[in-house]
N, C-alpha and C positions, 0 to 999 in steps of 0.2 A: 537862485543866489537871494533876488528882492525876498519874496516870498519866506525865506529862512529867519532872514533881516526883520522882515514883516512881523511873523510869528516870535521869534526875542523878544520883539520891542511889545507884544502886548502882553508876555509872562511877565518882564520889568513893571510893565501899567500895572497889570494886575495885585501885584505882591507891593508896590507904592499903595495902591486903593487900601490896602488890606492893612497895612502899616500909619497909614495915617487914619483910619478908621478903628484904631488901638482906641480905648480911654484908659482911667484911673482906675475904674475898678475890674476892667480887662487885666489891668497889669498886677491887681491885687491877688485875686482869680488865681491868675497862672503862678502868683510867688504862693502862695496857700497851698494852691496844689502840690507844687515841686517839693516844698515843703514837707508836707504830708506823706508823700511818697520815697522821699529820702529816708524819714524817720521809721516807715512800714520795712523798708529793706533792713535799714539799721536795728530795728526790731525782730527780722527772722532770720538774720544772717544766721548765728549760731545755734540755730535749731534745725531738726527736719523739713520745718517749715519751708526752711529756703528751698531745700530740692522739688518741695511742691509747687513752688511757684514757676520755679525754673522747666516744672514739669508742663504747667497752666500753660505757659507764652507757647511751650513749644508746640503743643498741640493748637492755639491760637495760629500758630506761622502756618502750620499744616493746614489750618481751614481756609484762612486766606490761600496757599496756592490750592486749594481743592477748587474754591471760586472761580479763580483765574483761569485753571485748565478745565474746567468743565467737568470734575471727577464726582458725578454725582453721587456715587454710591459710598465715596471715603466722606463727602460731605453728608449724607443723610447719618450715617455713623456716628463723626465728631457732633453735628449737631443734638445727638441722643444723649453722647456722653455729658455735654453740657446739661443739658435739660436737667440731667439725674445727678449730675458728679457732684452736687454742691450737699446733699445727704450723704453724699458715699466718703468727701472729704470730713463732714465734721465727723463721721460715725471711726474713720482712719486713722485721725490725727486729732483726734479728742482732747489724747496729754500734750500736744503741744500746741492747740488753742489755747487752753485751757492756762496755760502758760505764760503765753504771749499775753492774755488778755490780762493776768497776773500782772505780769513787767510793765503794760502799761496803765496798769490801775495805780503802782507805786514811781510811775514819774510824776515828779514835782513842773509845778509852771514854772521854774525856773530853770529848769533844765529844757526847758523848750522855748525861750524866749529873751531878752535881752537883759530879762532880771537879775543880777549877779547874786551867785551864791554865797551868801552871809555867814552862812556858818565853815568856810571852806578852813580858814585860818585855824579853827576849833578843831576839825577833823584832824590837819596834820599835827596838829600840839599833840592828842590824845593817839593816834594812831603811830605815830615814828616809836617811840620808844616799846610800845606792846609790838612791833612789828621786829625791832633788832632784836625782843627777846624770845619772838615765837621762832626766828632762822634759828639763834643760838640754841633753843633747846631742842631742834628738829632736827638739828644737826650732831646733838649731842646722845640725843633717843637714835639716832641711824649708824651711830658709832657701835652703840651699844645692842643692836636690835631691839632698841624693846619698843613695842607698839605705841602709836599714839593716836588720838582721832582729836582735832582741833577745828572750832568751828566760829568765823570770823562773821559773824552778822552785818549785814547792811540794811537794808530797807526792810526787808519781808520781817516781822517781829517773830520771833520763833519761844512765845510765849507755850504751847504746848509742849515742847522739849526740854524747857527751863523747869516747867514742874514737875520734870521725872527725875529730876536731878538734887542736886545739894548747893542749897546756895551758897557762894562763896565772898562775892564783889571783894575780889584781892587786886594789888596792882601786879599783872603778867612776868615772870622774871623764869631766868633756866633753870634755877631751885626751887622754884611752884611747880613748872610742869615734870621737870623730874620726881618729885615726891608723890605726884599727883599718877603720875603713870607708873612709879614702879611697881614692878608684878608683884599681885599680889595683898598688895592693897585695896579697902576698900571702893574707892572710883576710879581704878584703872581700866576698866572694862566699858565702861563710859565714854561718853564724848564731854568736853570741853567748851562751852561756850562763851567766847568773849562780845560786847557791846561796848562801841565806843572806846575802845582800849582797855577795858578792864575785864578780867576774867568774874565772870557772872554766876556762873554754875558749871558744877564738874559733876560728874557721871550721870551724864542725860544719853535717852535711850532715845534713837534715831528712825525714822519711818524708811521701811523697807523699801527698794525700787521699784518705778511698776513695769519694766519687764524684766525680771531678773533673770530667767530661761535664758535673755540674749547677753547675758554677761560671763564675761571668760571664766572656764572653771576655777582657774587657777589663782583669781583672786579670793582673798580671805572677807569673814565677815566685816571688819572694818571697812573694807573698798567697798563694799556692797553698802553698807550702812551710810557712807559718805556720797556716794551716787545716789542715793536716795534723796537723800536731804538737798543733795542742789539740785532734784527736780524738783523737789515741793518749794523753794524758796530762792532768793538769788546769794544765798552764802559761800564763800569763799571757802573752803571745805579741805583742810590739810590731812597728810595720814602720811604714817610712818609706817611699813613693813615690821611684823615681830618677826618673819622668819630671812628676810633679806636685808633688812634697814633700810628700802626704796623710798625714797620721800616722794608724794603724790599730792595732786591737785583735782580736785574736783567741781567743776563749775556747768551750771545749765545739763545736767545727765554726761554730763563728759569729764572722764578722768584720765590726766596727764602724768606721765610717771617720768622719775629720774630730772629731779629737781636738785640744784644744791644750796647753800646758803647764800651765795651772792643771787643765784636764778629767783632762789622763792621770793628774795627782799627785791626782786625789780616786778615781780608779779604784783605783790601784798601792796606794795605805794599804787601802783598804777591801779589795782583796785578797789583800794580803801581810803585813799587820798586825791580828793578831785583833780581834775586836768591839771587847770590855772593853776596850780602849786607843781607841776611838774615841767610841764614844756613850756608856759607861758601865754598860750596863745591865749586866755583870760576866757570869760562865763560867758562870754558873748555869741548868738548864735553862729555865725562865723568861725569863730573860735573851734564852737564844737563842731561844727560841721568839721574845718582840718583835722580834729582830736578825732575825729571818728573812721577819718579817712586814714588815719594812720595807722589805727586800730586795724584795718583790716588788710 
């Protein structure tokens, strides 16, 4: 009994010794590391890289178990996997790693700090009427089964795609979208690109998806182009099916189908208008963490 109490007392003394030895630089070190880990998982959660991270953590767990249980064969195999695994990861997940690095490069300093986002009010003013026009047009085009492809540019500039189309630089409206995508008109086969709430160009050609053979065969050329564009940028791509009238959205190489006018408006507001305007959490680091966990 006394030995148990003595052992517990030793543990408490050891913990207290660690706590009193913590200095300010240690707290900063832990805070920065936590910040980086949080944003790393936030960066990869919407890509196949998240599955890669989960697989690596599982292998590490197996490796620790093999050490504890002295499973020499499994330990040797896992150790060999870790030695050559980095090369295999770069080869197998090259598209995902490239998109992660591009996404990191698009991140503004104000998105990672206490600096407020000064252009949030401008974004709301620019995008609110544009979102209303996009959603109304999508519903109208869906009702008539008229194919459409609308790209909402975000941080990644789409200059290469804009150069393939016709510059319009006009205010979006349901009537304008109806004229552009009306069958057999010169611009109806291409994509419309919207920048800062304005229709910048129409009739634009988009890149093919990186792994076209993995896309469902029932999806047409518009849906494939939308997936390809979302793989190569952070744009939000809206597609209206010419066969069924279904409204779909492509993001980060993933296509989500079955949107209504209301659900599309909700999605576009969450993507195109800063969080501070929608949930009141502000642009502080804490507010962004809260909004980030909400999206999960």
